[in-house]
TIRO-2110 file (N, C-alpha, C; in Angstrom, 1 decimal):
// TIRO-2110
1.0, -1.2, 0.1, N, 1, A
-0.1, 0.0, -0.1, CA, 1, A
1.1, 1.3, 0.1, C, 1, A
0.6, 2.4, -0.7, N, 2, A
1.2, 3.4, -0.9, CA, 2, A
0.5, 4.6, 0.0, C, 2, A
1.1, 5.3, 0.9, N, 3, A
0.2, 6.1, 1.6, CA, 3, A
0.8, 7.7, 1.1, C, 3, A
-0.1, 8.5, 1.3, N, 4, A
0.2, 9.9, 1.1, CA, 4, A
0.8, 10.3, 2.1, C, 4, A
2.0, 10.7, 2.2, N, 5, A
3.0, 11.1, 3.2, CA, 5, A
2.4, 12.5, 4.1, C, 5, A
2.0, 13.4, 3.4, N, 6, A
1.3, 14.7, 3.7, CA, 6, A
0.2, 13.8, 4.8, C, 6, A
-0.5, 13.2, 4.2, N, 7, A
-1.7, 12.9, 4.9, CA, 7, A
-1.2, 12.1, 6.5, C, 7, A
-0.4, 11.0, 6.2, N, 8, A
0.1, 10.2, 7.4, CA, 8, A
0.8, 11.4, 8.3, C, 8, A
1.5, 12.1, 8.1, N, 9, A
2.4, 13.6, 9.0, CA, 9, A
1.1, 14.6, 9.5, C, 9, A
0.3, 14.7, 8.5, N, 10, A
-0.7, 15.4, 9.0, CA, 10, A
-1.5, 14.9, 10.2, C, 10, A
-1.8, 13.6, 10.3, N, 11, A
-2.4, 12.5, 11.3, CA, 11, A
-1.5, 12.5, 12.3, C, 11, A
-0.2, 12.3, 12.4, N, 12, A
0.4, 12.1, 13.5, CA, 12, A
0.3, 13.4, 14.5, C, 12, A
0.4, 14.7, 13.3, N, 13, A
0.5, 16.0, 14.3, CA, 13, A
-1.0, 16.2, 15.0, C, 13, A
-2.0, 16.0, 14.5, N, 14, A
-3.2, 16.1, 15.4, CA, 14, A
-3.2, 15.0, 16.3, C, 14, A
-2.6, 13.8, 16.2, N, 15, A
-2.6, 13.0, 17.2, CA, 15, A
-1.6, 13.4, 18.3, C, 15, A
-0.6, 13.7, 17.9, N, 16, A
0.1, 14.2, 19.1, CA, 16, A
-0.2, 15.5, 19.7, C, 16, A
-0.7, 16.5, 19.3, N, 17, A
-1.1, 17.7, 19.9, CA, 17, A
-2.2, 17.2, 20.6, C, 17, A
-3.1, 16.3, 20.1, N, 18, A
-4.3, 15.9, 21.0, CA, 18, A
-3.6, 15.1, 22.5, C, 18, A
-3.0, 14.5, 22.0, N, 19, A
-2.2, 13.6, 23.2, CA, 19, A
-1.2, 14.5, 24.4, C, 19, A
-0.8, 15.6, 23.9, N, 20, A
-0.3, 16.6, 24.3, CA, 20, A
-1.3, 17.5, 25.3, C, 20, A
-2.2, 17.7, 24.8, N, 21, A
-3.4, 18.4, 25.4, CA, 21, A
-3.8, 17.1, 26.8, C, 21, A
-4.2, 16.2, 26.3, N, 22, A
-4.4, 15.3, 27.4, CA, 22, A
-3.4, 14.8, 28.5, C, 22, A
-2.2, 15.0, 28.3, N, 23, A
-1.4, 14.6, 29.3, CA, 23, A
-1.0, 15.7, 30.1, C, 23, A
-0.9, 17.3, 29.3, N, 24, A
-1.0, 18.6, 30.3, CA, 24, A
-1.9, 18.7, 31.2, C, 24, A
-3.5, 18.5, 30.5, N, 25, A
-4.3, 18.3, 31.7, CA, 25, A
-4.5, 17.4, 32.6, C, 25, A
-3.9, 16.6, 32.5, N, 26, A
-3.8, 15.3, 33.5, CA, 26, A
-2.8, 16.0, 34.6, C, 26, A
-1.5, 16.3, 34.4, N, 27, A
-0.7, 16.9, 35.0, CA, 27, A
-0.5, 18.3, 35.6, C, 27, A
-2.0, 19.1, 35.3, N, 28, A
-2.0, 20.1, 35.7, CA, 28, A
-2.2, 20.5, 36.8, C, 28, A
-1.6, 21.5, 37.9, N, 29, A
-1.7, 21.7, 39.1, CA, 29, A
-2.9, 22.3, 39.1, C, 29, A
-3.7, 21.7, 40.2, N, 30, A
-5.2, 22.8, 40.7, CA, 30, A
-5.0, 23.7, 41.9, C, 30, A
-5.5, 24.4, 42.0, N, 31, A
-5.5, 25.5, 43.2, CA, 31, A
-6.5, 24.9, 44.4, C, 31, A
-6.0, 23.8, 45.1, N, 32, A
-7.4, 23.7, 46.1, CA, 32, A
-7.1, 24.7, 47.3, C, 32, A
-6.4, 25.3, 47.5, N, 33, A
-6.4, 26.4, 48.3, CA, 33, A
-7.1, 27.5, 48.1, C, 33, A
-7.5, 27.9, 49.5, N, 34, A
-8.8, 29.2, 49.3, CA, 34, A
-7.9, 30.6, 50.1, C, 34, A
-6.5, 30.4, 50.3, N, 35, A
-6.0, 31.6, 50.4, CA, 35, A
-6.2, 32.8, 49.7, C, 35, A
-6.1, 32.9, 48.5, N, 36, A
-6.2, 34.0, 47.8, CA, 36, A
-7.7, 34.5, 47.4, C, 36, A
-8.9, 34.1, 48.2, N, 37, A
-9.9, 34.7, 47.9, CA, 37, A
-10.1, 35.9, 48.5, C, 37, A
-9.5, 36.6, 49.4, N, 38, A
-9.7, 37.9, 49.5, CA, 38, A
-8.6, 38.8, 49.0, C, 38, A
-7.7, 38.4, 48.1, N, 39, A
-7.5, 39.3, 47.0, CA, 39, A
-8.0, 39.9, 45.9, C, 39, A
-7.6, 41.4, 45.3, N, 40, A
-8.3, 41.7, 44.2, CA, 40, A
-8.0, 41.3, 43.2, C, 40, A
-6.7, 40.7, 42.9, N, 41, A
-6.5, 39.9, 41.6, CA, 41, A
-6.3, 38.2, 41.6, C, 41, A
-5.8, 38.2, 40.6, N, 42, A
-6.0, 36.1, 40.2, CA, 42, A
-5.1, 36.1, 39.2, C, 42, A
-4.0, 35.4, 39.5, N, 43, A
-2.9, 34.7, 38.3, CA, 43, A
-3.6, 33.2, 38.3, C, 43, A
-3.6, 33.3, 36.8, N, 44, A
-3.7, 31.9, 36.9, CA, 44, A
-2.7, 31.1, 36.2, C, 44, A
-2.8, 30.0, 36.0, N, 45, A
-1.4, 29.1, 35.5, CA, 45, A
-1.8, 28.9, 33.6, C, 45, A
-0.6, 28.2, 33.3, N, 46, A
-0.8, 28.1, 32.1, CA, 46, A
-1.2, 26.8, 31.4, C, 46, A
-1.6, 26.4, 30.4, N, 47, A
-2.3, 24.6, 29.8, CA, 47, A
-1.3, 24.0, 30.5, C, 47, A
-0.1, 24.0, 30.7, N, 48, A
1.2, 23.0, 31.1, CA, 48, A
1.3, 22.9, 32.9, C, 48, A
0.6, 24.0, 33.6, N, 49, A
0.5, 23.9, 34.6, CA, 49, A
1.5, 24.6, 35.5, C, 49, A
1.9, 25.6, 35.0, N, 50, A
3.1, 26.4, 35.5, CA, 50, A
2.8, 27.9, 35.5, C, 50, A
3.4, 28.5, 36.5, N, 51, A
3.4, 30.3, 36.6, CA, 51, A
3.7, 30.7, 35.4, C, 51, A
2.8, 31.9, 35.1, N, 52, A
3.4, 32.9, 33.7, CA, 52, A
4.2, 33.8, 34.2, C, 52, A
5.5, 33.5, 34.9, N, 53, A
6.6, 34.2, 35.1, CA, 53, A
7.7, 34.0, 34.5, C, 53, A
8.2, 35.2, 33.5, N, 54, A
9.3, 35.0, 32.2, CA, 54, A
10.2, 35.8, 32.7, C, 54, A
11.3, 35.6, 32.4, N, 55, A
12.6, 36.6, 31.9, CA, 55, A
12.8, 37.3, 30.8, C, 55, A
12.9, 38.2, 30.6, N, 56, A
13.0, 39.2, 29.1, CA, 56, A
14.5, 39.5, 29.0, C, 56, A
15.6, 39.7, 28.3, N, 57, A
16.7, 40.2, 28.4, CA, 57, A
16.8, 40.8, 26.7, C, 57, A
16.9, 42.2, 26.9, N, 58, A
16.8, 42.6, 25.7, CA, 58, A
18.4, 43.7, 25.5, C, 58, A
18.7, 44.0, 24.4, N, 59, A
20.0, 45.0, 24.1, CA, 59, A
21.1, 44.1, 24.5, C, 59, A
21.3, 42.9, 24.2, N, 60, A
22.2, 42.5, 24.3, CA, 60, A
23.0, 42.5, 25.9, C, 60, A
22.0, 42.3, 26.7, N, 61, A
21.8, 41.8, 27.9, CA, 61, A
22.0, 43.1, 28.8, C, 61, A
22.1, 44.3, 28.3, N, 62, A
21.9, 45.7, 29.1, CA, 62, A
20.6, 46.1, 29.7, C, 62, A
19.4, 45.3, 29.0, N, 63, A
17.9, 45.5, 29.5, CA, 63, A
17.8, 44.3, 29.9, C, 63, A
16.8, 44.0, 31.3, N, 64, A
16.6, 43.1, 32.1, CA, 64, A
15.4, 43.3, 32.5, C, 64, A
14.2, 42.4, 32.4, N, 65, A
13.3, 42.6, 33.0, CA, 65, A
12.3, 41.1, 33.2, C, 65, A
11.7, 41.2, 34.4, N, 66, A
10.9, 40.0, 34.5, CA, 66, A
9.2, 40.2, 33.9, C, 66, A
8.8, 39.3, 33.2, N, 67, A
7.5, 39.5, 32.9, CA, 67, A
6.3, 38.7, 33.6, C, 67, A
5.2, 38.9, 34.1, N, 68, A
4.4, 38.3, 34.6, CA, 68, A
3.1, 38.4, 33.9, C, 68, A
2.5, 37.4, 33.5, N, 69, A
1.4, 37.0, 32.2, CA, 69, A
0.4, 36.4, 33.4, C, 69, A
-1.2, 36.2, 32.4, N, 70, A
-2.0, 35.7, 33.2, CA, 70, A
-2.8, 36.1, 34.5, C, 70, A
-3.0, 37.6, 34.3, N, 71, A
-3.2, 38.4, 35.6, CA, 71, A
-4.8, 38.8, 35.4, C, 71, A
-5.7, 38.9, 36.2, N, 72, A
-6.9, 38.8, 36.2, CA, 72, A
-7.3, 39.9, 37.4, C, 72, A
-8.3, 40.8, 37.3, N, 73, A
-8.8, 41.5, 38.4, CA, 73, A
-8.0, 42.9, 38.4, C, 73, A
-7.9, 43.3, 39.2, N, 74, A
-7.4, 44.7, 39.8, CA, 74, A
-5.7, 44.4, 39.3, C, 74, A
-5.5, 45.1, 38.2, N, 75, A
-4.0, 45.1, 38.2, CA, 75, A
-3.2, 45.9, 38.7, C, 75, A
-3.9, 46.9, 39.3, N, 76, A
-3.1, 48.4, 39.8, CA, 76, A
-2.6, 47.8, 41.0, C, 76, A
-3.5, 47.2, 41.5, N, 77, A
-3.3, 46.5, 43.3, CA, 77, A
-2.0, 45.2, 42.9, C, 77, A
-2.0, 44.7, 42.2, N, 78, A
-0.9, 43.8, 41.7, CA, 78, A
0.4, 44.6, 41.2, C, 78, A
0.5, 45.5, 40.6, N, 79, A
1.2, 46.0, 40.2, CA, 79, A
2.4, 47.0, 41.4, C, 79, A
1.2, 47.4, 42.5, N, 80, A
1.7, 47.9, 43.7, CA, 80, A
2.2, 46.8, 44.6, C, 80, A
1.9, 45.7, 44.6, N, 81, A
2.1, 44.6, 45.2, CA, 81, A
3.8, 44.1, 45.0, C, 81, A
4.2, 44.0, 43.6, N, 82, A
5.2, 44.1, 42.9, CA, 82, A
6.0, 44.8, 43.2, C, 82, A
5.7, 46.2, 43.2, N, 83, A
6.7, 47.1, 43.2, CA, 83, A
7.6, 47.1, 44.5, C, 83, A
6.7, 46.8, 45.5, N, 84, A
7.1, 46.7, 47.2, CA, 84, A
7.9, 45.4, 47.2, C, 84, A
7.3, 44.4, 46.4, N, 85, A
7.9, 43.5, 47.0, CA, 85, A
9.7, 43.2, 46.2, C, 85, A
9.7, 43.5, 45.1, N, 86, A
10.6, 43.5, 44.1, CA, 86, A
11.4, 44.9, 44.5, C, 86, A
11.0, 45.8, 45.0, N, 87, A
11.8, 46.9, 45.1, CA, 87, A
12.1, 47.6, 43.7, C, 87, A
11.4, 47.6, 42.5, N, 88, A
12.1, 47.9, 41.2, CA, 88, A
10.5, 48.5, 40.7, C, 88, A
10.6, 49.3, 39.8, N, 89, A
9.9, 49.9, 38.6, CA, 89, A
8.7, 48.7, 37.9, C, 89, A
7.5, 48.9, 38.1, N, 90, A
6.8, 48.0, 37.5, CA, 90, A
6.1, 48.9, 36.6, C, 90, A
6.2, 48.3, 35.1, N, 91, A
5.4, 48.9, 33.9, CA, 91, A
4.4, 47.9, 33.7, C, 91, A
3.3, 48.4, 33.2, N, 92, A
1.7, 47.9, 32.8, CA, 92, A
2.1, 47.8, 31.3, C, 92, A
1.6, 46.3, 31.0, N, 93, A
1.4, 46.6, 29.5, CA, 93, A
0.3, 45.6, 29.0, C, 93, A
0.0, 45.6, 28.5, N, 94, A
-1.1, 44.9, 27.7, CA, 94, A
-1.1, 43.3, 28.0, C, 94, A
-1.8, 42.8, 29.0, N, 95, A
-1.8, 41.6, 29.4, CA, 95, A
-1.0, 41.2, 30.5, C, 95, A
0.1, 42.2, 30.5, N, 96, A
0.9, 41.5, 31.5, CA, 96, A
1.7, 42.9, 32.2, C, 96, A
2.4, 42.2, 33.2, N, 97, A
3.6, 43.3, 34.0, CA, 97, A
4.5, 43.1, 33.5, C, 97, A
5.6, 44.2, 33.7, N, 98, A
7.1, 44.2, 33.6, CA, 98, A
7.9, 44.5, 34.8, C, 98, A
8.4, 43.9, 35.4, N, 99, A
9.4, 44.4, 36.7, CA, 99, A
10.7, 44.6, 36.4, C, 99, A
11.5, 45.5, 36.5, N, 100, A
12.7, 46.1, 36.0, CA, 100, A
13.4, 45.2, 36.7, C, 100, A
14.7, 44.1, 36.0, N, 101, A
15.4, 43.6, 37.0, CA, 101, A
15.0, 42.0, 36.6, C, 101, A
15.5, 40.9, 37.3, N, 102, A
15.2, 39.6, 37.3, CA, 102, A
15.0, 39.1, 38.8, C, 102, A
13.8, 38.9, 38.5, N, 103, A
13.1, 38.5, 39.8, CA, 103, A
12.1, 37.3, 39.7, C, 103, A
12.3, 36.5, 38.9, N, 104, A
11.5, 35.2, 38.8, CA, 104, A
11.4, 34.5, 39.8, C, 104, A
12.4, 34.1, 41.1, N, 105, A
12.3, 33.2, 42.0, CA, 105, A
11.5, 33.7, 43.0, C, 105, A
11.7, 35.4, 43.1, N, 106, A
11.3, 36.0, 44.3, CA, 106, A
9.6, 36.1, 43.9, C, 106, A
9.3, 36.1, 43.0, N, 107, A
7.8, 36.5, 42.4, CA, 107, A
7.1, 34.9, 42.5, C, 107, A
7.6, 34.5, 42.1, N, 108, A
7.0, 32.9, 42.3, CA, 108, A
6.6, 32.3, 43.4, C, 108, A
7.5, 32.5, 44.5, N, 109, A
7.5, 32.1, 46.0, CA, 109, A
6.8, 32.9, 46.6, C, 109, A
6.2, 34.3, 46.2, N, 110, A
5.5, 35.2, 46.5, CA, 110, A
4.2, 34.7, 46.2, C, 110, A
3.9, 34.3, 45.0, N, 111, A
2.9, 33.8, 44.3, CA, 111, A
2.1, 32.2, 44.8, C, 111, A
3.5, 31.5, 45.3, N, 112, A
2.8, 30.3, 46.1, CA, 112, A
2.6, 30.6, 47.6, C, 112, A
3.1, 31.8, 48.1, N, 113, A
2.9, 32.2, 49.7, CA, 113, A
1.6, 32.7, 49.7, C, 113, A
1.1, 33.4, 48.3, N, 114, A
-0.4, 34.0, 48.2, CA, 114, A
-1.6, 32.9, 48.2, C, 114, A
-1.0, 31.6, 48.0, N, 115, A
-2.1, 30.8, 47.4, CA, 115, A
-2.1, 30.1, 45.7, C, 115, A
-1.7, 31.0, 45.2, N, 116, A
-1.9, 30.6, 43.6, CA, 116, A
-1.3, 29.5, 43.1, C, 116, A
-0.3, 28.8, 43.7, N, 117, A
0.7, 28.1, 43.0, CA, 117, A
0.4, 26.7, 44.1, C, 117, A
-0.6, 26.4, 44.7, N, 118, A
-0.4, 25.3, 45.5, CA, 118, A
-0.8, 24.1, 44.5, C, 118, A
0.1, 22.9, 44.9, N, 119, A
0.1, 21.5, 44.0, CA, 119, A
-1.4, 21.0, 44.4, C, 119, A
END
């Protein structure tokens, strides 16, 4: 039998993406804690179950900042909390906040303490 290679590769891509979604959803962490119920903002996880806190480095390493995504609710309150926590300027972007400097570990630890990342 001769198979069309494009059809076979397309089927494999569809199957692998569906399998990836199933695996990601089965291993995704759920927030069972109710600690963050009184906070005016919410930080959700990515589809793979991780917190959306990233480092961006621009201009050949001279400009470094941390990006926090998946924020819902009162962005200004979250911005003020991050400014106090990191002791750095925080810039508001569409759908994210940028903190000057590299503060990924500090922000993730703080989010866990707030109850957004309990496994």
